[in-house]
C-alpha positions as CSV (number, residue, x, y, z in Angstrom):
1,M,-42.4,-4.5,-4.1
2,M,-39.5,-6.1,-5.8
3,Q,-36.9,-5.6,-3.7
4,T,-32.9,-5.5,-5.8
5,P,-30.5,-8.5,-5.3
6,T,-27.9,-8.9,-3.9
7,P,-25.0,-9.8,-5.5
8,A,-23.7,-13.5,-5.0
9,H,-20.3,-12.9,-3.8
10,A,-21.1,-9.8,-2.1
11,G,-20.5,-10.8,2.2
12,P,-21.7,-9.3,5.1
13,A,-21.2,-5.4,5.7
14,I,-17.9,-5.8,7.9
15,L,-17.5,-3.8,11.4
16,P,-21.2,-2.5,12.0
17,L,-22.0,0.0,14.5
18,A,-24.7,0.3,16.1
19,G,-26.9,2.7,14.4
20,S,-25.6,3.0,11.4
21,S,-26.0,2.5,7.9
22,G,-23.3,0.5,6.2
23,S,-20.5,-0.7,7.6
24,L,-17.0,1.2,9.1
25,L,-15.5,0.7,5.6
26,E,-18.7,1.8,3.4
27,R,-19.2,4.6,5.2
28,L,-15.1,6.2,5.1
29,F,-14.3,4.8,2.3
30,K,-17.6,5.4,0.3
31,L,-17.4,1.7,-1.5
32,Q,-20.6,1.8,-3.3
33,A,-20.9,5.2,-4.3
34,H,-17.2,4.4,-6.4
35,G,-19.0,0.8,-7.5
36,T,-16.7,-1.2,-6.0
37,T,-17.3,-4.2,-2.6
38,T,-16.0,-4.8,0.7
39,R,-14.6,-8.0,-1.0
40,T,-13.2,-6.5,-4.4
41,E,-11.6,-3.7,-2.5
42,L,-9.6,-6.8,0.2
43,I,-8.4,-8.4,-3.3
44,A,-7.6,-5.4,-4.8
45,G,-5.1,-4.8,-1.6
46,L,-3.7,-8.3,-1.6
47,T,-2.9,-8.1,-4.5
48,T,-1.5,-4.7,-4.3
49,F,0.4,-6.2,-1.3
50,L,2.2,-8.8,-2.8
51,T,3.1,-7.1,-6.2
52,M,5.2,-4.6,-4.2
53,A,6.6,-6.9,-0.9
54,Y,9.8,-7.8,-4.1
55,I,10.6,-3.7,-2.7
56,V,11.1,-4.9,1.2
57,F,13.7,-7.0,0.2
58,V,16.1,-5.2,-2.9
59,N,16.0,-1.5,-1.1
60,P,17.6,-3.0,1.1
61,A,20.0,-5.1,-1.3
62,I,20.5,-2.1,-3.7
63,L,21.2,0.1,-0.7
64,G,23.0,-1.3,0.8
65,D,25.6,-2.1,-2.3
66,A,26.7,1.9,-1.4
67,G,27.2,0.4,2.3
68,M,24.2,1.4,4.0
69,P,23.2,-0.7,6.6
70,K,20.8,-3.3,5.0
71,G,18.8,-4.4,8.4
72,S,18.0,-0.1,8.9
73,V,17.4,0.0,5.5
74,F,14.8,-2.8,5.7
75,V,12.9,-1.7,8.5
76,A,12.4,2.0,6.6
77,T,11.8,1.3,3.8
78,C,8.4,-1.1,5.5
79,L,7.9,2.3,7.7
80,I,7.8,4.8,5.0
81,A,5.4,2.2,2.8
82,A,2.9,1.7,5.1
83,F,3.3,5.5,6.0
84,G,2.5,6.2,3.1
85,T,0.2,3.8,1.5
86,L,-2.1,4.6,5.2
87,V,-1.4,8.2,4.3
88,M,-3.1,7.9,0.9
89,G,-6.0,5.3,1.9
90,L,-6.7,7.3,4.8
91,L,-6.6,10.9,4.2
92,A,-6.6,11.3,0.7
93,N,-9.1,8.3,0.2
94,Y,-7.2,7.2,-3.2
95,P,-6.1,3.6,-3.6
96,I,-2.8,3.9,-4.1
97,A,-0.2,2.3,-2.6
98,M,3.2,4.1,-1.7
99,A,6.8,3.1,-2.4
100,P,10.5,3.8,-2.1
101,G,11.0,4.2,-5.8
102,M,13.7,1.5,-7.0
103,G,15.1,3.9,-10.2
104,L,16.6,7.0,-8.1
105,N,17.7,4.3,-4.7
106,A,20.1,2.6,-7.8
107,Y,21.1,5.7,-9.5
108,F,21.9,7.0,-5.7
109,A,23.8,3.6,-5.1
110,Y,25.2,2.6,-8.2
111,V,26.3,6.4,-10.1
112,V,26.4,8.8,-7.3
113,V,27.8,6.9,-4.1
114,L,29.6,3.4,-6.5
115,G,30.6,4.9,-9.4
116,M,31.5,9.3,-8.0
117,G,32.4,7.6,-4.8
118,L,30.9,9.9,-2.9
119,K,29.9,8.8,1.4
120,W,26.2,8.2,1.4
């Protein structure tokens, strides 16, 4: 009887539980059913993080121009991005990262607050 070879890049199961079939990540996200591996998902997550990391610096700068405290906006941006991403991953089982929309923030800061003279 021939065994199916394991791909060379497939690493060991992560966080296996006693008496369980597969890793915690496999059971939670059904990686094999979606045709992916833990390694692929970790690389994708790191890539997404690096792509979106600028938001935690640019968002406070934009909203700071409207008079909002930059430190508070920084913390709020980090918290809401983490919360939104966790909800999408854990509840919806959908690999989408969430963060504040930069276009709407710029519109609010530069058109509504600075352009129209309204207070934030």
